[in-house]
RODO-2510 file (C-alpha; in nm, 4 decimals, decimal comma):
residues 103
     n   res          X          Y          Z
     1     m     5,8911     0,2314     3,5718
     2     l     6,0261    -0,1199     3,5927
     3     y     6,3875    -0,2010     3,6740
     4     l     6,5752    -0,5259     3,7184
     5     t     6,8564    -0,5112     3,9722
     6     n     7,1117    -0,7888     3,9953
     7     s     7,3460    -0,7809     4,2900
     8     e     7,6269    -0,9961     4,4165
     9     l     7,8716    -0,9743     4,7040
    10     k     8,1868    -0,7957     4,5816
    11     a     8,4366    -1,0176     4,7642
    12     g     8,4403    -1,2190     5,0847
    13     y     8,2360    -1,1216     5,3849
    14     p     8,2976    -0,7503     5,4540
    15     l     8,2016    -0,7764     5,8222
    16     p     8,2350    -1,0391     6,0941
    17     p     7,9817    -1,3186     6,0273
    18     k     7,7273    -1,2149     6,2926
    19     e     7,7307    -0,8493     6,1811
    20     w     7,7073    -0,9491     5,8150
    21     l     7,4084    -1,1761     5,8752
    22     e     7,2340    -0,9003     6,0746
    23     n     7,3028    -0,6585     5,7866
    24     v     7,1607    -0,9031     5,5316
    25     l     6,8551    -0,9746     5,7479
    26     e     6,7807    -0,6031     5,7879
    27     s     6,8180    -0,5522     5,4121
    28     m     6,5911    -0,8455     5,3285
    29     e     6,3263    -0,7215     5,5728
    30     s     6,3427    -0,3792     5,4032
    31     i     6,2920    -0,5448     5,0654
    32     l     5,9871    -0,7318     5,1991
    33     n     5,8513    -0,3995     5,3236
    34     y     5,8936    -0,2528     4,9743
    35     k     5,7138    -0,5592     4,8348
    36     e     5,4183    -0,4884     5,0663
    37     q     5,4182    -0,1288     4,9331
    38     g     5,4049    -0,2559     4,5735
    39     k     5,7570    -0,1327     4,4943
    40     v     5,9013    -0,4856     4,4554
    41     v     5,7439    -0,7130     4,1947
    42     l     5,9784    -1,0075     4,2467
    43     h     6,2794    -1,0782     4,4690
    44     v     6,4866    -1,3939     4,4316
    45     g     6,8217    -1,5098     4,5628
    46     y     7,0881    -1,6969     4,3701
    47     a     7,1271    -2,0617     4,4693
    48     g     7,4761    -2,1252     4,6015
    49     r     7,5876    -1,7629     4,5575
    50     q     7,5768    -1,4454     4,7646
    51     g     7,3383    -1,2314     4,5627
    52     g     7,0008    -1,1976     4,4022
    53     s     6,7718    -1,0181     4,1603
    54     i     6,4846    -0,7802     4,2228
    55     i     6,2282    -0,6387     3,9828
    56     w     6,1257    -0,2939     4,1056
    57     d     5,8204    -0,0890     4,0112
    58     v     5,9099     0,2679     4,1051
    59     d     5,8293     0,6163     3,9771
    60     s     6,1774     0,7254     3,8705
    61     n     6,5510     0,6566     3,8505
    62     e     6,5914     0,8825     4,1514
    63     e     6,3450     0,6836     4,3613
    64     l     6,5213     0,3590     4,2785
    65     m     6,8617     0,5026     4,3709
    66     r     6,7229     0,6455     4,6958
    67     i     6,5801     0,3059     4,7916
    68     l     6,8884     0,1064     4,6939
    69     s     7,1332     0,3394     4,8664
    70     q     6,9378     0,3051     5,1924
    71     l     6,9609    -0,0740     5,1994
    72     p     7,2178    -0,1753     5,4631
    73     f     7,3996    -0,4107     5,2255
    74     w     7,4106    -0,1538     4,9409
    75     p     7,7812    -0,0627     4,9729
    76     f     7,8960    -0,4249     4,9920
    77     l     7,7312    -0,5528     4,6743
    78     q     7,8117    -0,5078     4,3081
    79     w     7,4939    -0,3816     4,1402
    80     e     7,3673    -0,3992     3,7828
    81     i     7,0550    -0,1938     3,7061
    82     v     6,8554    -0,2706     3,3909
    83     p     6,5543    -0,0584     3,2854
    84     l     6,2672    -0,2782     3,1653
    85     i     5,9610    -0,2343     2,9468
    86     s     5,6465    -0,4449     2,9440
    87     t     5,5616    -0,6809     2,6597
    88     e     5,2836    -0,4421     2,5612
    89     q     5,5291    -0,1529     2,5396
    90     a     5,7700    -0,3650     2,3343
    91     i     5,4897    -0,4616     2,0931
    92     e     5,3932    -0,0957     2,0497
    93     s     5,7555    -0,0030     1,9774
    94     i     5,7841    -0,2814     1,7198
    95     k     5,4617    -0,1696     1,5509
    96     q     5,5939     0,1879     1,5342
    97     a     5,9226     0,0635     1,3871
    98     l     5,7343    -0,1420     1,1275
    99     a     5,5235     0,1606     1,0338
   100     a     5,8386     0,3731     0,9965
   101     v     6,0119     0,1100     0,7813
   102     g     5,7034     0,0615     0,5653
   103     a     5,6523     0,4366     0,5133
***
């Protein structure tokens, strides 16, 4: 299952600068580890902002929530989670809708 997560710092740095940077570094290293496992398809940061987007390929909603909640910066970011479908899945859905409308 594919998910897009968008995250951004809620407000100001929640920890002293050194601690915050260590927290972010640990989180980013975890995300790279998930990329090596095939769980992260794409991870990008926002230019000039404290946040980023990740496309996840995980088995379930529960797996995604388990992973996200274990990231050190999880509680400090505002998260948006968007379920995704592939282009092929979208095409199949459109074909089924066309068949239903034409029936």
